[in-house]
N, C-alpha and C positions, 0 to 999 in steps of 0.2 A: 526728393529726400523726405523721409517720413518724420513725423514729429517725435517718434520714440527714439530716433537716433540722436536728437538733441537733448531730449529729456528722458533719461532712463527711468524705468519703473522702480528700480531699487538703487538707492544711493549708498555709497560706502563712506563710513565715517573714518577719517584719517586722524591718527593721533601722532603728533610730533613729539618725539622724546629728545630732550636736550641731554647731551652727554655730561657726565660729571665734570667738575672744574679741572681736575687733574687730567682727565682724558682729553678734554678740549685743548688744554695746554700741550699735551704730548703730541697732538696732531699738527701743531704749528712748528715748522722748522726754524724760523727766525727766533721765536720766543724760547724754544728749547735751547737753541745755541746760545742765546744771550744769558739765559738762566744757568747755563753750564759754564761759559767762559769767564764771566765776571767773578763768581764765587771761587772758581778753580784758581784764577790768578791771585785773588785775595788770600786764598788758602796757602798758595806757594809763598807769598810775601810774609804771611804770618809764620809759616814753618821756618823760613830762613832768618827771621828776626827774633824768634822766641825759641826756647828749648836749647838743646846742646847740639850744635852742628858737628861736633867731633864724635858724637855717638852714632854708630851705624844703625842702631835700632830706631833712633829718632828720625834720622834722614830716610831710612828705608820705610818706616811706618807711615810717615807723612806723605812720602811719594806714593806708596801703595794706596793710601786713603784717597789721594787725589785721582789716581788712575781708576780706582773702583767707582768713584763718583762720576767721572767722565764716561765710563763704559756703561754704567747703569742708566745714565741719562740718554746715551745713544741708543741703548737697547729699548728704553721706554718709547723713544720716538720711532725707531725702525719697526718695532713690534706691531704698529698700526697699519703697516703696508706690506704688500707682497714683496717677495725676495727680488723679483725683477726690478722693482723701482729702487732697490737699495743701491744699484749701480750708480745712480746719480745723487741719491739722497745722502749716502755716507760721505762722499767728497764735499758736497754742499755743506753738510753739518760740520765737517772738519774745517772748512774755510771760514764759516761763520763763527765757530767757536774760537778759532785762531784770531779772527778779526776783533772779537769782543775782548779777548785776552790782550791783544796788542794795544787796543784803545785804553784798556784799564792800565796797562803798563805805562803808556804815555802819560796818563793822568797822574799816576803815582810818581813817575819820574819828574814831572813838572812840579809836583808838590814837594819833591825832595825826600820821599820816603820809600822809593823803590829799591829793594835790596839787590845787590849784584855780588853774590858771595858774601863776604864779610864787610863789604863797602857799600856805599850808596851809589846807585846808578846815576849817570849824567845823561844829558840829551844825546851826546855823541855815542853812548852805549845803546841807544834805543833801537837803531836799525839792525845791528847784529842780533840783538835780543829778539826783535820781531821776526827776523828771518829764521832763527832757531826755533821759535815757538811755532811758526807756520809749518816748517819742515817736520818737526817732531809730532805735532798733532795730526798732520795729514797722513803721515806714514802709520802712526798708531791707530788712528780711526779706520783707515782702509784695511789694515791687517786684521783688526778686531772684527770688522763687519764681514770680511771674507770668512774667517773662522766661524763666526756666528751663523752665517748663511749655510755653511757645511753642516754644522751641528743641527740647525733647524731642519734642513733637508733630511738628514739621517733620522732624527727623532720623528718627523712626520711619517716617513716610510715605516719605521718600526711600529708606530701607533696604528697605522692602517693594517699592517700585517698582523699585529696583535689582536685587532678587532675582526680578523678574517675578512678584510676588505681589500684583498690584493687586486681585485678587479678595478677598484677605485684608483689604486696606486698605478696600475697599468694604464688606465684611462687618462690619468693626469700626465703620465709620461708620454703617451701618444699625443695628447693635446700640446704638450710642450714641444715635441719634435715637429708636429705640424705647424705650430706657430713659428718656430725657427725657420722652417722651410719657406713659409709665406714671407717672412721678413727678408730672407735671402733673395727670393725671387723679385721682391719689390726693389731691393738694392740693385739687382742685376738689370732690371728694366729701366731704372733711372740712369744707369751708367751708359 
C-alpha cells in the first residue's frame, strides 16, 4: 500500500453545524412527548377549574386549543423524519404523551387538585382516567398522523409536478415500489 493512500494530498475541512435548540428538541421523541403531555394535562386541569364550564364556547375553545397544541407538537416532531418512519413514531409519540399525562394526572390527584368534571378526582378515579387518556390520545394521534401523511404525500407530488419534475416523482414512486418488493421478498425468505 502506498503512502498516499494513508496521507491524501488534499485534506477536506469538515464543519460541524449544531442544529438550533428547537430543532434539536424536535428530533427527540421522549423530550417532545414530555413537553407535550405535561402542559397538555395542566391546560386541561386549568380549563376545567377556571372559566365557565357551562359555556360551550369556553369548553370548545379550550379543547380546541389543547388539540392544536398536541397536533402542532406532533407535526414538529414528525416533520423531521420520512413518512415511512411515522408508522412507529406516531404510536410511540401517542404512548409517551399519554404516559406523561397519566403521571401528571396521578401527581395532581395525589395533591388533591385533579379535576374530574366539577369534583376533585380521587385515587380510585385514576385508572379509568388513565385508560381514557391513553385511548383518546392514541386514536387521535394515529388518525392525525395518517391524514398528515396523506396531505404531505399529495403536496409533495403537486410540488414536483409544478416544478415540471414528474420524472423525479416517477423515480420516487418506482423506488418505493422496489423497496416494498424487497421488503416482501425478505419476509417471504424468513418465513
